[in-house]
N, C-alpha and C positions, 0 to 999 in steps of 0.2 A: 186345433191345428196350430203348431208353433211357428213363429215368424222365422226361426232358424231353418225351417224347411225351404224357405224362399230366399233368404238373405245369407250371403257369405259373411264370414267374420270380418271385423274391421281391420285388424292387423294381420299381416302375413308373417312368414318366417323371418327371423332376424337377419338371415344371411342374404336376403334379397339385395341386389344392387340398388343404388340410390334412385336411378331413373325408373326402375321397375317398381320400387316402393311408392314413388310419387304417382306413377300411373295407376297403380292399384288403389291408392287413396282417392284419386279422381273418379275411377270407375265405381268405387264404393259409394261415393256421394251421388253419382248418377243413379246407382241402384236404389238409394233411399228416395230420390225424387220420383223414380219410376214406381216405387211402391205407393207413394203418396198419391200420384196421379191415377194409379190403378184403383185404389180405394175410392177416390173421388168419382171416377168413371162408373164403378160398380154401384155406388150410392145414387148417382144421377140416373143411371139406367133403371134402377128399381123404382125411383120416384117417378120417372117419366112414364113407365108402364102403368103404375098405379093411377096416375093422373090422366091416362088415356092417350098420351103421346107415344104411340107404339113405335113409330119409326125412329124417333130420337132415343127411346129407351133401348131399342135393339142395337143401334149404332154405339151407344155408350157401353152396353154389355159386351159387344165385340171388342171394343177398345180395351175394356178391362180384362178380357180373356187374353188378348195379345200381350197385355202388360204382365199377366201371370206367367205366360210362356217366356217372355223376355227375362223375367227374374230368375226362372228356373235355368234357362240356358246360360245366363251370366254366371250363375253359381257353378254349374257343372262343366262348362266349356271354357270359361275365362279364368275365374278365380282358382279353380282346381289346377289348371295348367300352370298358372303363374306360381302357385305355391309349391309346385313340384319341379319348377325350373324349365318347363316346356314353353319357352317364351314365344317361339315361332307359331306354335299351334294356338296359343292364347291370343296373339296378335291377329291371326286370320279370323278366329271366331269373334273377337271383339269388333272387327270391321263389319262383319255381317250383321251382328245384332245392334250395332250403332246405326246402320242404315234402317233396320226395322224400327228402331226407336224413333227415328225422325218421322216415320209415317204415322206413329202413334202419339208420341209426346215429344215436342220440340226441345224443351228444356233438358230433360234427361239425355236426349240424343246429343245435344251440344256438349254437355259435360263429359259424356263418354267419348266423344270425338277428341276432346282435349286429352283425355287419358290415352287414347290410341296414338295420338301424335307424340306424346311424351314417351310412350313405350318404344317408339322407333329409335330412341337414343341408344338403346342397348345393342342395336345392330350396327351402329356406327360409333364404336368406342373412341373416346377422345384420346386415349393413350397411343393410338396408332401413329399420330403425327409426332408425338414425343419420341416413339421408338425410331421413326425414320430419321429424326434429327440426331438422336443419339448414335445411330448407325453411321450417319455421315460424319459426325465428329470423330468417331472411332477410326474411320478410314483415313482421316487426314494424317499425313506423316508428321511426327513430332518435329518441331523446329529445334535445330541444333543450337546449343548455346554459343553465343558469339564469343570467340576467343578474346582475351584481354588485349587491348590495343598495345602493340609493341612500340616502344619508343623509336622515333625516327632515327635511323643510323646517322652518326656524325659524318659530315662530309670529309672525305680523305684530304689530308693536307696537300696543298698544291706542290707538285714536283718542281723543283728549281729548273729553270731552262738550262739546257746543256751549254756549257761554256764553249764559245767558238774555238775551233781548233787553232791552236797556235801554229804558225808556219814552222815548218821544220827548220831547226837551227843548223846553220852551216857547221860542218865539222870544225872541230877546234883548230885544225891546222889551217883552214881557210881564214878563220877569224884572226888568227895570230899573224898571218902572212901580210907584210907591208907592201903597198903598191908604190912602185918607183915613179916619182913625179919629175916633170920637166918644166922649165920656166920659159915663157914666151920671150923672145928677144925684142919683140916690138912693143907689146903692152905690159909685159911683166907678170901675166897671170900664170899661176901654177896649174898644170893639168897633167893627167896620167901620161906616162912616157909612151904607152902603147898607141896613143893617138898621134896621127901624122900631122894634124893641123891644130892650131889653137882654137878652142871652142868659143873664144871671145872675139878674136879678130881674124881668124882663119889664116893666120900666118903659118907657113910651113915650119915644122919643128927644127929642121936643119936648114 
C-alpha cells in the first residue's frame, strides 16, 4: 500500500490565494504528524497485545484506526476541496476533523487548528477596507483651484471738497452806484444821506 493513498500532495495549485496556501501547508504538516502518531499507535498496540496487555493494546489499535480515518478524510474532504477552490466546504470539513484529531492526537490537532484559523482569512478579504476607502475618496468633490489673488484695488483719489458757494454778486449797476454822503454838523463824521441821525453822536442831519 502506497502512502499516497493516505497523504495528500505537499503543494497545491499555484493559483491558490496566499492565505489558503499557508493554511494548506499547516494542514499538510498536521497530516504528517497524524501519520507518525498513527504508526506509533499501531506498533504500540501490536506490542501490547503480544506482551499480554490486552486493554492497552486494544486502545492503541483503536487510536491507530481513528488516525487512518483522519488521514483519509483530510485527503478526500479537505485537500480535495482546497485544490478545487471549494474553500467553504474545506473549512467545514477541516473543523470537524480537527476536533476528532484532538481526541486522538493533541499535536496534530493543534497544527490543524492553526491551519483552520489561517484559512478563515479567505472569508474576510483585506481588500474590502481598501475598496471602502477608495470609494469614499472617489465621492469627495474635487477641490476647485484657488484663483490667483487679485491685486488690491488702488484707493480712489480723494475728491476735493466742493468750494463754498460765493455769494451772488450784486448787479453791476448796484456796484457802480455811489451812495450820497452827509457830514454831521456837530462831530463832522460822514454818514449816508438816507440816515436821519448821525451814527456817531445822534445829531439830526438837518
